[in-house]
N, C-alpha and C positions, 0 to 999 in steps of 0.2 A: 346362963347358956355355958357347956366349958368352947374354950376356943384349942380345937382340936389344929393340929398342925397339918400342910398337905403330907400325906401318905405316899411316899410309894410302894408300889404294890408287884409282889414277885408273882406268876402267873403257873396254875396247874396246864401241865400238858397231856395233853391226850393221845395215844398210841391208837390207831387207825389201820384200815386195812389198804386204803385210799392215800395214806400221805408219804413224805418224802423227809427233805432235811434242811428246809430253807427258811424256816424262823429261826431256825438258831443265829445263821450266817447275817439275816434282814436283821438282829437284833445286836450283830454283836459277839455272838456268844461263842463258845465252845460248844459242838454239834451234840444235842443228846440222845443221838441212838437214829435209826431207821424209821420211818413209817409215822415219825410226827406230823399226826394232818392238824391239829390244834393246837392252839396256846390261850387256855383260857385266862385274859388279861382282869376281867372285874366278876368274880363268881361267888356267893353263896352255896350255892346247890349243894346237897350233902354227898361230900365223897370229892368231888372237884372245887373243893375251894382253894382262891388265890388268898398270901398271906402277905404282912405287911414286910416291905424290904432292907427297912431299917428303921431307927429312930426310938422312942421309949417306945412305940407299938411290935417294934420287930418282931420278925414268928410268929402275930399272931394272925389265926387267921378271920380275912372277913365278915363270918359268921360268928365269932367271939368280939369281932370289935363292935360289931354290930348289936350283939347283945347287951354291950354295956353301952354305947353311945347313938344309937340310934339316931336320938332328936338333932343331937349334935351333927351328924353325915349328913341326915337326910333335909331336916328344919322343918318347924314345927307345922308345917301344909304339907307335906308330902309324909310324915311321920303318922297322921293322921291317919293317912289312907293306907299305907304302906307296913304300921308297925315295924318290926325286928327284923323282918327281912330286905336287901338291897332287891331294888325293882327292875334291875337289870343284867342282860348279861353279857359281856363285851369281850370279842374276842377276836383273834388272825388265825385267816385258814389256809394251808400249803397243801391244793389236791396236785398230788403228785402223778393221781392218775383221779379217772372218772368218778365224779360222786354219784350215788345212784338218784336218779326220776325221782321224783318226793313229792310231799304236800304239808304244812302243816296248820293242825286243828286250830276255831279260832275258842278264845276265850269260852264260848258255851258249851262246846264240844270237847273240850280240856277239861271243864269241869265237868261234865257230862263223865264222860269216859276213864276221865283218868285222875279225877281231884287233884288238878292243873292251871295254869291259867294257860291262855293262846303261847303262841309263835308266830308274832310278826317281827320280821328284823328288815334289815335294811345291808345291802355291800358296797363297801368302797376297794374299788380298784388300785392298789399296791403297785405291782408288776406282773408281767406274764410274758412265757414265751411264745416263739410263733408260731401260728394259727389256733394258740389257747382262743376259747369258747364259753360261753354263757347261755343256757338255757332259762326263761326268765318270762312266765305267760304262752299261752296259746296264741298261736299266728291268726287263726281263722277260728269262727264261732264251729263247736264241736258238740256233741253228745255225752252222758256217759256208758251210751251201749258201744258209739264208735269206739272211745278211749280204751272201753274195756277188750274192741276187738286187736287194737292196734298194742296194748300191751300183751294180751296172748302170743299177739305175731312177731311182736320183737321193734314192733317199728314207730311205737310212741313218739320218739325224736320225732319225728314227721309231722307230728300234730304244733310241736312249740316253736313258737319264737327265739331263734338262734343270733347271737351278739357276738363281736369279736372285740374283747375290752383292751382297753388302753389305762394308764394309770389318771384315776383324776373320774374314768366311769362309775358312777353308781345307781342302785339299782333297789327300786323297796319291795320287797316281797311281803306282801299283806298274808295274812293266814288265808290260805286256800288256794293261792296263786303258786302253781306248780311251775317249778324249777330245778337245776342241776348246774353245779360247777363243773368246765371239763377242767382235762390234765391242763398242767401248766400256769395255773392262776394261785394269784398269791394275793387275799385279799384282807382287810377288815372287816367282822359282821356286828354289828349294834343289835340287841336282840330282847326282847321279852324272857323272863329267868324260867326258861323251860326246854324240858329234850326230848320231847315229843316231836319224832318223825314218824310220818306212813312212807314208807318205801313202794314204790310203782314199779320200778323195774331197774335192776343192777348186774344187768351184762352176765349173769349167769355166772356171780363173781361170789367165790367162795371168804370166809372170815377169815382173822387170825390164827385161829384153830382147825381150819380145815374143812369148816360144815360150812353148805350152803346159807345164804346170806336171808331171815325172812321176808316177804315182804308183805304187804298189809295193803292188797287192791281194794277192798270192799269197805273199811276204814277208811282207803284215802278217798274215794268215787262218793264217801256223801259230804266230803271235807273241800273238796275241789268248788271254786268259780271259775263256770264254763265259762261266763264271757268274757271277752276281746276287749282288753284298755289299751291304751294309747301312753300310760306312765311307767311302762316296762326298761328302758335305759335315759339316763340324765349325764350331761356331761359338766366337769367344773372345770372353767379358766379358770388360773391362779389373778388375784388379785392382792396385791400387793400392801400391808398392813391394813387388811379391813375383815374385819367378820362377815363370812357368809354364809348363811341358813344351807342347808343343804337338803335335807327333809323333818318337817312338824309333822308328825301325830300324836295318837292319845296315848301313846306308851315313851315316847322319847325323841327329842331334837339333836337333829346333828348338824355342828358346824365344821367349817374350814376356814384355818386362818395360816395364812404366808406370809411370817415374819422375816423384816429388813432392818429392822430397828426398834428399839425397846416399845412396845404394845402396853397397854393398859387394858385390861379386861374385868367388870364388875360380875360377882358372883352372886352375893346377895341379894341384887335388884330383882333375879328370878324364883326366888325363896326355895332354889334347889340345889345340893351337889353339882360340884363339873368335873367330870369325867376327862383328861387330856390325856393322847396318844398322840405321842411324835412319827408323821409317819413319811418324813427326812431330815434328815438336819441334826441338831441338837442344841440344847440353847436352858438357859437359866429358870427358874420360876421362882418367883416370893410375892409373899404375903407382904398386907398391912404392917406386920410385925418387924418387917428384914426377917425375915427367916427364909433361906433360898432352899431351891434343891436341883439338882441338875435333872434335862429330860432328854435321852439319847432315844435316837431312832427305835424303832420298835416296843419303846417301853412305855409305861404308863402309871399314870400318877392321879388319884383323888383329892380333891379339891373338896372339904367340907362345907356345907352350906353356911356353918357359923361364919368363914373367913367371907371380910367382905367383896376385895378385892384384890387381884392376884396381877403381876408383872412378867411379861414376858420377852426374857432379854435373846437375840439367837446368839449363837460363836461359831466361830468362823465362815459365815454367810446365812443363805436361810432355812428359817426353821415352818416346816409344815408340819402344822398339829388339826388333832379333830378333837372339836370340844363335842360333850354328849352331857343332857342336861334334861329335866321334865318339866311341860310348862305348867 
């Protein structure tokens, strides 16, 4: 198996009607323009691919890299399952305005209707403006008929569980859970590699071309989980120099590490790649061959499964990073 180096990734920026300008500032970069709602950090979805930022693979899209090096990137176990498509989508989201009230289909519905995988996701809160909120799940048991009436009346938010997020809050959004990100929220999203969304309510908003945005009420009502759950929001309190698992599910595992001194992290133990996203501070990531890569706040590295171990060294204080892999 070829021993690829750690791969710095350059994102695909997505302009949307609810987007803002905070992502570039968070990354320490020049403005990418207004209405930038998403930075797709790890993606090989057609037309929205990220690319390697430097090194021997610089300029090549993740899709191109996977076509040639999928087994080295994923490891033999995941390669047998996913083939030559990268099995995750990781993005920053800047909600300068409220996102639509929406839901995503599960694997069964997505395959049946769209020939796609479903969309289970998780959010990790990075920063919020005063009064910012998130809707995640139903606050009480309801029925499709009652929900349809509230959609028609423009009062659907009355049925939803509402939270006021802060840094370190995280939300697991399995397929079928109704949700929305409120204005003033900057977060990291980890999800299945799908862009299928059913909008339920969108505040009578127009798209970037001045046209009404399509709603998908009937499709959504068939996809929604109408049960009430207890895991709508969780909070992480930092533990220095220890890897903490935030969420494990069949589609991804997300961990967080707050590094104040050197920290060694196994990769090969899990027979999976590792995605590293710096959410605060900066540092250096070094593999077992001594090859080092700088990781700064708001930036992303892909560590191939062929690398056995990496070492994290913070620079100028504390480095907080999220890691993502598949069990």
